[in-house]
N, C-alpha and C positions, 0 to 999 in steps of 0.2 A: 791256430788251426794246423793240423799236420798236413804234409804233402799227401797227395792223392794221385792215383793213376789217372792219366789223361786218355786212356782208351774209352770209346763210346760204350756206355752201359756198365762201366767198371768204376767202383769208388774205393778200391783197395787202398789201404794204408799199410805201412810196415808192420809186420807181425812176426814175433820171434816164436819159434817152436822147436822142440827137440826133434821133430820129424821134418826133414827138408821139404817134403811134399806139402806140408801145411804152412810152412813159412812163406812170408811175403817179403820180397826185397824190391825196393824202387831203384830204377836205373835212370840216370840222366840220359837224354837223347845225345847221340854222338855228334861231334863237330865235324867229323869226316863226312863229306857230302855223299859219297858212294854208300857208305854204311847207313846214314840217315835215310837215304832213299829206299834201302831195303826194309828198314823198319816201318816207315810210313806207308809203303805199298802193301805190307802184309797185315796191317790192322786198320780199323776205322777209328779215327779220332773224334773227340767231342767237339773240336773246332778245327779249322783248316791248318794244315801243317806250316803255312807261312806265319801263323800266329804262335808258334812254339817259342818258349823263352828258355832261359838257362834254368829256370825252376820247374819246367815241364818234366814229368817222369812217366816211366812206363813200368808196370809191375812185372815180377817174375812169372806170373801166371800166363803171360802172352808169349812165352818162349817154349820151345820144345825142351824135353827133359835133357837131351844130349847138348844143349846150349851151355850147360853149366860145367865147369871144370872141377868143382869140389863137392858135387852131390853125393859121391861115395864116401867122403870123409867128413861130411857136414856135422857140426855139433852145435848145441844151443848157443845163442848169442854170437854166432858167425853169420856173416851175409853170404848169400850165394854169389859166386863170381861167374861172369860170362867168359866163355872161351875167347 
C-alpha cells in the first residue's frame, strides 16, 4: 500500500506529471520542533500530531506555490522541493 497524505480529508498518493501543478509529492514531517509546529498548526490532521510517525507524510497540495524552490524548472519525474 503506497504512502498517503495524513491531512484530514486528503488521500493523495505520489503522482508524477509533466505539469508541476498536477504533480503530488509527499513530504516527511520535519524533525525540527519549530518547523513541525508550523506544519501542524496550519493543517488539520487525520489523527493527533502526537501520533505522527516517521512514515507520516504531507502532500504538496497543502503548501503555497511559493513554498517550492523548483516549480519554475520542474520536469517530469522530478519531485518538488520545499524551500
